[in-house]
TORSEMI-414076 format. One record per residue: residue number from 1; chain; x negated, z negated, y of N, C-alpha, C, CB in turn. Coordinates in steps of 0.1 Angstrom, whole numbers. Last residue first. Glycine has a CB too. Layout:
BEGIN
{rec NUM A {X Z Y} {X Z Y} {X Z Y} {X Z Y}},
...
***
This chain:
BEGIN
{rec 151 A {-1472 -235 1632} {-1468 -245 1650} {-1459 -244 1659} {-1476 -244 1660}},
{rec 150 A {-1466 -204 1630} {-1466 -218 1622} {-1466 -230 1629} {-1476 -221 1614}},
{rec 149 A {-1495 -188 1648} {-1486 -194 1637} {-1478 -210 1631} {-1493 -189 1629}},
{rec 148 A {-1499 -211 1676} {-1501 -200 1660} {-1493 -204 1655} {-1513 -201 1649}},
{rec 147 A {-1504 -201 1713} {-1498 -209 1698} {-1505 -201 1687} {-1478 -207 1694}},
{rec 146 A {-1527 -202 1734} {-1525 -190 1721} {-1515 -200 1711} {-1545 -184 1711}},
{rec 145 A {-1530 -206 1769} {-1529 -212 1753} {-1525 -197 1750} {-1516 -227 1749}},
{rec 144 A {-1553 -218 1791} {-1540 -200 1786} {-1540 -212 1774} {-1549 -173 1780}},
{rec 143 A {-1551 -228 1827} {-1560 -224 1809} {-1544 -220 1801} {-1570 -243 1798}},
{rec 142 A {-1574 -218 1853} {-1567 -216 1847} {-1566 -227 1838} {-1569 -206 1845}},
{rec 141 A {-1590 -243 1878} {-1594 -233 1870} {-1578 -233 1866} {-1608 -235 1859}},
{rec 140 A {-1606 -266 1891} {-1598 -256 1898} {-1601 -244 1894} {-1598 -256 1912}},
{rec 139 A {-1595 -293 1886} {-1602 -285 1877} {-1594 -280 1884} {-1604 -285 1862}},
{rec 138 A {-1586 -328 1902} {-1584 -316 1900} {-1588 -305 1891} {-1584 -314 1907}},
{rec 137 A {-1595 -359 1893} {-1604 -348 1901} {-1589 -332 1898} {-1626 -345 1891}},
{rec 136 A {-1591 -393 1892} {-1593 -377 1884} {-1592 -369 1900} {-1577 -370 1870}},
{rec 135 A {-1595 -418 1911} {-1608 -412 1908} {-1604 -398 1899} {-1619 -425 1899}},
{rec 134 A {-1571 -437 1913} {-1577 -435 1907} {-1595 -432 1904} {-1571 -429 1906}},
{rec 133 A {-1558 -413 1932} {-1564 -427 1936} {-1573 -436 1923} {-1549 -436 1940}},
{rec 132 A {-1551 -392 1912} {-1561 -396 1925} {-1570 -406 1926} {-1554 -398 1936}},
{rec 131 A {-1535 -412 1892} {-1546 -405 1887} {-1554 -399 1900} {-1541 -394 1878}},
{rec 130 A {-1512 -409 1917} {-1516 -423 1907} {-1529 -416 1907} {-1507 -426 1889}},
{rec 129 A {-1502 -384 1925} {-1511 -392 1935} {-1514 -405 1933} {-1506 -393 1946}},
{rec 128 A {-1498 -376 1905} {-1505 -370 1904} {-1515 -372 1914} {-1500 -362 1902}},
{rec 127 A {-1471 -389 1898} {-1482 -395 1887} {-1493 -385 1889} {-1477 -396 1869}},
{rec 126 A {-1457 -379 1921} {-1461 -397 1920} {-1475 -393 1906} {-1441 -410 1912}},
{rec 125 A {-1453 -351 1917} {-1463 -359 1918} {-1465 -372 1922} {-1469 -354 1924}},
{rec 124 A {-1445 -335 1890} {-1447 -347 1889} {-1454 -350 1899} {-1452 -350 1878}},
{rec 123 A {-1442 -308 1885} {-1426 -316 1897} {-1430 -330 1890} {-1403 -309 1893}},
{rec 122 A {-1462 -299 1880} {-1466 -296 1893} {-1451 -307 1896} {-1468 -275 1898}},
{rec 121 A {-1477 -324 1859} {-1466 -311 1853} {-1467 -310 1870} {-1447 -314 1842}},
{rec 120 A {-1505 -327 1842} {-1498 -329 1856} {-1486 -320 1859} {-1509 -327 1868}},
{rec 119 A {-1530 -334 1821} {-1525 -328 1828} {-1512 -331 1837} {-1524 -320 1822}},
{rec 118 A {-1563 -348 1824} {-1552 -348 1812} {-1545 -335 1826} {-1541 -369 1806}},
{rec 117 A {-1590 -367 1805} {-1586 -355 1813} {-1576 -352 1808} {-1595 -345 1815}},
{rec 116 A {-1621 -382 1809} {-1604 -388 1804} {-1605 -372 1810} {-1592 -407 1815}},
{rec 115 A {-1657 -379 1803} {-1649 -382 1807} {-1635 -380 1796} {-1650 -376 1818}},
{rec 114 A {-1675 -384 1777} {-1678 -377 1790} {-1671 -379 1803} {-1677 -365 1788}},
{rec 113 A {-1673 -417 1760} {-1672 -407 1762} {-1674 -401 1774} {-1663 -406 1759}},
{rec 112 A {-1671 -445 1755} {-1688 -437 1746} {-1673 -417 1750} {-1693 -446 1712}},
{rec 111 A {-1644 -453 1761} {-1659 -457 1765} {-1670 -450 1769} {-1664 -463 1756}},
{rec 110 A {-1616 -448 1756} {-1630 -436 1764} {-1647 -442 1767} {-1623 -430 1783}},
{rec 109 A {-1606 -467 1752} {-1606 -452 1743} {-1614 -448 1746} {-1597 -443 1744}},
{rec 108 A {-1620 -487 1770} {-1617 -488 1765} {-1610 -481 1746} {-1615 -491 1774}},
{rec 107 A {-1618 -483 1806} {-1628 -480 1800} {-1626 -487 1781} {-1640 -486 1810}},
{rec 106 A {-1591 -460 1804} {-1605 -455 1805} {-1618 -467 1798} {-1607 -451 1822}},
{rec 105 A {-1568 -473 1792} {-1577 -466 1782} {-1592 -459 1789} {-1566 -453 1774}},
{rec 104 A {-1568 -498 1809} {-1572 -494 1796} {-1575 -484 1795} {-1565 -495 1786}},
{rec 103 A {-1564 -473 1834} {-1575 -485 1831} {-1577 -484 1823} {-1574 -497 1833}},
{rec 102 A {-1534 -467 1819} {-1545 -454 1828} {-1559 -462 1825} {-1542 -452 1850}},
{rec 101 A {-1522 -496 1817} {-1533 -484 1811} {-1540 -477 1809} {-1536 -481 1810}},
{rec 100 A {-1526 -496 1844} {-1531 -507 1844} {-1533 -503 1827} {-1521 -519 1850}},
{rec 99 A {-1505 -479 1860} {-1526 -483 1860} {-1529 -488 1857} {-1536 -487 1868}},
{rec 98 A {-1481 -491 1844} {-1486 -471 1849} {-1503 -471 1842} {-1486 -467 1875}},
{rec 97 A {-1478 -511 1863} {-1484 -507 1843} {-1489 -496 1838} {-1473 -506 1832}},
{rec 96 A {-1469 -518 1880} {-1483 -510 1886} {-1488 -513 1865} {-1499 -522 1906}},
{rec 95 A {-1445 -519 1891} {-1449 -527 1884} {-1465 -528 1879} {-1439 -527 1876}},
{rec 94 A {-1427 -492 1888} {-1430 -497 1902} {-1438 -510 1897} {-1414 -500 1912}},
{rec 93 A {-1413 -496 1857} {-1424 -487 1861} {-1417 -493 1878} {-1425 -467 1855}},
{rec 92 A {-1398 -507 1838} {-1406 -511 1844} {-1417 -505 1848} {-1408 -517 1840}},
{rec 91 A {-1373 -494 1826} {-1373 -504 1831} {-1388 -513 1839} {-1368 -510 1821}},
{rec 90 A {-1387 -468 1831} {-1373 -468 1842} {-1374 -484 1838} {-1355 -457 1838}},
{rec 89 A {-1420 -465 1807} {-1400 -470 1802} {-1395 -470 1822} {-1397 -498 1790}},
{rec 88 A {-1441 -449 1810} {-1429 -462 1812} {-1424 -461 1808} {-1422 -466 1820}},
{rec 87 A {-1454 -429 1792} {-1449 -428 1796} {-1446 -441 1803} {-1443 -421 1790}},
{rec 86 A {-1487 -400 1786} {-1483 -414 1789} {-1473 -422 1795} {-1490 -418 1794}},
{rec 85 A {-1503 -372 1766} {-1483 -384 1768} {-1488 -399 1780} {-1476 -397 1741}},
{rec 84 A {-1528 -368 1761} {-1521 -356 1757} {-1507 -360 1764} {-1522 -355 1739}},
{rec 83 A {-1560 -377 1776} {-1539 -376 1779} {-1535 -372 1775} {-1531 -372 1787}},
{rec 82 A {-1583 -366 1759} {-1572 -357 1764} {-1561 -371 1762} {-1569 -340 1754}},
{rec 81 A {-1614 -377 1761} {-1611 -384 1756} {-1592 -363 1764} {-1617 -407 1760}},
{rec 80 A {-1652 -356 1751} {-1638 -360 1762} {-1626 -363 1750} {-1631 -343 1774}},
{rec 79 A {-1682 -362 1745} {-1673 -360 1744} {-1662 -363 1754} {-1672 -364 1735}},
{rec 78 A {-1704 -333 1768} {-1706 -347 1752} {-1683 -350 1754} {-1725 -374 1760}},
{rec 77 A {-1712 -322 1782} {-1721 -324 1771} {-1722 -337 1766} {-1734 -321 1775}},
{rec 76 A {-1699 -304 1799} {-1699 -319 1798} {-1711 -322 1788} {-1685 -325 1793}},
{rec 75 A {-1685 -281 1780} {-1694 -283 1801} {-1699 -299 1804} {-1678 -279 1819}},
{rec 74 A {-1682 -286 1756} {-1695 -277 1766} {-1706 -282 1775} {-1689 -269 1777}},
{rec 73 A {-1665 -315 1742} {-1663 -305 1760} {-1679 -301 1761} {-1656 -320 1780}},
{rec 72 A {-1650 -322 1721} {-1658 -323 1723} {-1656 -309 1738} {-1667 -324 1710}},
{rec 71 A {-1618 -352 1719} {-1624 -337 1711} {-1639 -337 1722} {-1610 -319 1714}},
{rec 70 A {-1593 -369 1710} {-1601 -368 1712} {-1609 -357 1709} {-1604 -376 1711}},
{rec 69 A {-1558 -381 1730} {-1571 -368 1718} {-1581 -368 1717} {-1573 -355 1719}},
{rec 68 A {-1533 -405 1730} {-1545 -403 1732} {-1553 -387 1722} {-1550 -419 1727}},
{rec 67 A {-1503 -412 1734} {-1507 -408 1727} {-1524 -399 1735} {-1495 -403 1720}},
{rec 66 A {-1485 -444 1750} {-1497 -428 1746} {-1501 -424 1740} {-1507 -425 1749}},
{rec 65 A {-1457 -465 1763} {-1463 -454 1748} {-1479 -445 1753} {-1448 -438 1744}},
{rec 64 A {-1440 -490 1777} {-1446 -476 1774} {-1454 -469 1758} {-1456 -474 1786}},
{rec 63 A {-1436 -512 1765} {-1427 -512 1784} {-1440 -493 1781} {-1434 -535 1806}},
{rec 62 A {-1417 -539 1741} {-1423 -524 1747} {-1422 -515 1764} {-1416 -514 1736}},
{rec 61 A {-1428 -568 1750} {-1421 -557 1754} {-1426 -545 1757} {-1415 -561 1764}},
{rec 60 A {-1446 -589 1751} {-1443 -584 1743} {-1437 -570 1742} {-1438 -590 1741}},
{rec 59 A {-1455 -591 1780} {-1446 -602 1780} {-1440 -597 1761} {-1432 -601 1797}},
{rec 58 A {-1457 -554 1776} {-1450 -564 1790} {-1439 -579 1781} {-1435 -549 1804}},
{rec 57 A {-1474 -535 1756} {-1461 -540 1753} {-1463 -553 1770} {-1460 -547 1732}},
{rec 56 A {-1483 -502 1756} {-1481 -510 1762} {-1471 -514 1764} {-1485 -509 1768}},
{rec 55 A {-1486 -483 1724} {-1483 -486 1730} {-1489 -498 1742} {-1476 -487 1724}},
{rec 54 A {-1507 -455 1708} {-1507 -472 1717} {-1502 -476 1721} {-1512 -477 1725}},
{rec 53 A {-1525 -432 1693} {-1512 -437 1696} {-1509 -444 1698} {-1505 -438 1692}},
{rec 52 A {-1550 -412 1689} {-1538 -417 1686} {-1530 -427 1698} {-1541 -424 1675}},
{rec 51 A {-1569 -386 1668} {-1552 -384 1672} {-1554 -403 1675} {-1536 -376 1654}},
{rec 50 A {-1593 -382 1655} {-1588 -376 1675} {-1583 -377 1683} {-1584 -368 1681}},
{rec 49 A {-1592 -393 1631} {-1603 -400 1648} {-1598 -394 1659} {-1622 -394 1650}},
{rec 48 A {-1571 -401 1610} {-1575 -386 1614} {-1582 -397 1630} {-1557 -370 1615}},
{rec 47 A {-1554 -410 1592} {-1567 -410 1594} {-1574 -408 1601} {-1571 -406 1590}},
{rec 46 A {-1528 -412 1612} {-1531 -408 1594} {-1542 -413 1598} {-1531 -391 1585}},
{rec 45 A {-1502 -419 1638} {-1506 -430 1623} {-1516 -429 1611} {-1495 -430 1614}},
{rec 44 A {-1503 -392 1651} {-1510 -404 1655} {-1515 -422 1642} {-1497 -408 1668}},
{rec 43 A {-1499 -383 1629} {-1511 -377 1636} {-1518 -390 1631} {-1509 -372 1654}},
{rec 42 A {-1465 -383 1629} {-1480 -388 1615} {-1493 -387 1619} {-1481 -378 1600}},
{rec 41 A {-1466 -379 1656} {-1465 -399 1653} {-1476 -394 1638} {-1439 -412 1646}},
{rec 40 A {-1464 -351 1655} {-1479 -357 1660} {-1479 -377 1661} {-1483 -349 1678}},
{rec 39 A {-1443 -350 1635} {-1462 -345 1630} {-1474 -351 1645} {-1465 -319 1629}},
{rec 38 A {-1423 -362 1658} {-1426 -365 1644} {-1434 -357 1633} {-1415 -366 1640}},
{rec 37 A {-1424 -344 1680} {-1422 -352 1679} {-1432 -361 1663} {-1408 -350 1681}},
{rec 36 A {-1420 -312 1663} {-1437 -319 1659} {-1440 -331 1669} {-1452 -307 1662}},
{rec 35 A {-1392 -324 1657} {-1396 -316 1641} {-1420 -319 1646} {-1386 -285 1643}},
{rec 34 A {-1382 -321 1681} {-1382 -337 1672} {-1390 -335 1669} {-1374 -344 1661}},
{rec 33 A {-1400 -303 1702} {-1387 -297 1693} {-1389 -319 1686} {-1393 -275 1675}},
{rec 32 A {-1398 -312 1738} {-1408 -309 1724} {-1399 -319 1714} {-1429 -314 1726}},
{rec 31 A {-1393 -289 1767} {-1396 -307 1757} {-1400 -300 1744} {-1377 -320 1753}},
{rec 30 A {-1422 -282 1793} {-1405 -292 1785} {-1411 -292 1774} {-1385 -283 1783}},
{rec 29 A {-1429 -301 1813} {-1424 -281 1819} {-1415 -283 1814} {-1432 -265 1814}},
{rec 28 A {-1431 -334 1815} {-1429 -328 1814} {-1418 -312 1812} {-1433 -334 1811}},
{rec 27 A {-1421 -350 1839} {-1430 -351 1832} {-1433 -337 1827} {-1428 -360 1823}},
{rec 26 A {-1392 -350 1851} {-1402 -344 1856} {-1416 -340 1843} {-1405 -354 1868}},
{rec 25 A {-1382 -364 1813} {-1385 -366 1827} {-1390 -352 1834} {-1396 -378 1829}},
{rec 24 A {-1374 -359 1794} {-1357 -358 1796} {-1368 -358 1816} {-1341 -379 1788}},
{rec 23 A {-1392 -361 1779} {-1391 -355 1770} {-1377 -354 1779} {-1393 -359 1755}},
{rec 22 A {-1393 -397 1775} {-1409 -387 1778} {-1395 -375 1785} {-1423 -380 1757}},
{rec 21 A {-1372 -402 1759} {-1372 -403 1777} {-1384 -397 1780} {-1373 -419 1786}},
{rec 20 A {-1384 -391 1736} {-1366 -392 1740} {-1365 -387 1749} {-1357 -404 1742}},
{rec 19 A {-1399 -409 1734} {-1408 -394 1733} {-1396 -389 1737} {-1417 -386 1715}},
{rec 18 A {-1390 -438 1727} {-1393 -434 1740} {-1402 -420 1744} {-1399 -444 1744}},
{rec 17 A {-1376 -430 1699} {-1369 -439 1711} {-1376 -426 1725} {-1376 -462 1713}},
{rec 16 A {-1398 -423 1686} {-1392 -410 1688} {-1380 -418 1701} {-1385 -402 1670}},
{rec 15 A {-1410 -448 1690} {-1417 -441 1692} {-1403 -428 1697} {-1428 -440 1679}},
{rec 14 A {-1392 -458 1675} {-1393 -465 1689} {-1403 -457 1696} {-1396 -481 1689}},
{rec 13 A {-1399 -448 1651} {-1382 -445 1658} {-1385 -457 1670} {-1364 -450 1644}},
{rec 12 A {-1425 -456 1636} {-1418 -446 1647} {-1403 -437 1652} {-1425 -438 1645}},
{rec 11 A {-1437 -479 1633} {-1426 -480 1646} {-1427 -464 1652} {-1432 -494 1660}},
{rec 10 A {-1448 -485 1606} {-1429 -489 1609} {-1425 -487 1623} {-1424 -507 1606}},
{rec 9 A {-1468 -472 1612} {-1455 -461 1602} {-1440 -473 1610} {-1459 -463 1574}},
{rec 8 A {-1478 -482 1648} {-1475 -489 1630} {-1470 -479 1617} {-1461 -502 1631}},
{rec 7 A {-1499 -470 1673} {-1487 -469 1664} {-1490 -480 1646} {-1484 -447 1661}},
{rec 6 A {-1520 -505 1684} {-1521 -493 1682} {-1508 -487 1673} {-1535 -490 1676}},
{rec 5 A {-1506 -522 1718} {-1518 -518 1701} {-1510 -503 1700} {-1514 -533 1680}},
{rec 4 A {-1520 -542 1740} {-1519 -523 1731} {-1519 -525 1725} {-1526 -512 1729}},
{rec 3 A {-1505 -562 1769} {-1509 -558 1758} {-1517 -543 1752} {-1499 -560 1754}},
{rec 2 A {-1499 -578 1803} {-1505 -565 1797} {-1512 -566 1779} {-1519 -561 1807}},
{rec 1 A {-1477 -603 1810} {-1490 -602 1806} {-1486 -588 1801} {-1496 -613 1796}},
***
């Protein structure tokens, strides 16, 4: 049975361990530093309503996690839920957990949002296939980023 639990302050070591495993997959274009992983966790367990961390548990065992970020989209005239990261531990893959987790996110965490948005690394076609099968569409434009000093 799958259940979902928000990150708690006592979960930092578990998150960091899973995040390290996520960083080693082809889902990541570049690894995230330990400092940034710690800042992500701190934001997820803070009172900030724009960041949320959730574990997926399979029969009580941690099977994966997701980091969600909430913002507003002028293109869609409503809130957008960014699925920043989603990870299923290798021991739990192939059991439909990723599909169930994304389904839970879209039905609960994104219930008042105009859309759910995510990114997929080109080296991760398996994830792209899953998201397309779940109704996600490819955007036809590029995104640009400009890191700010101190970030």
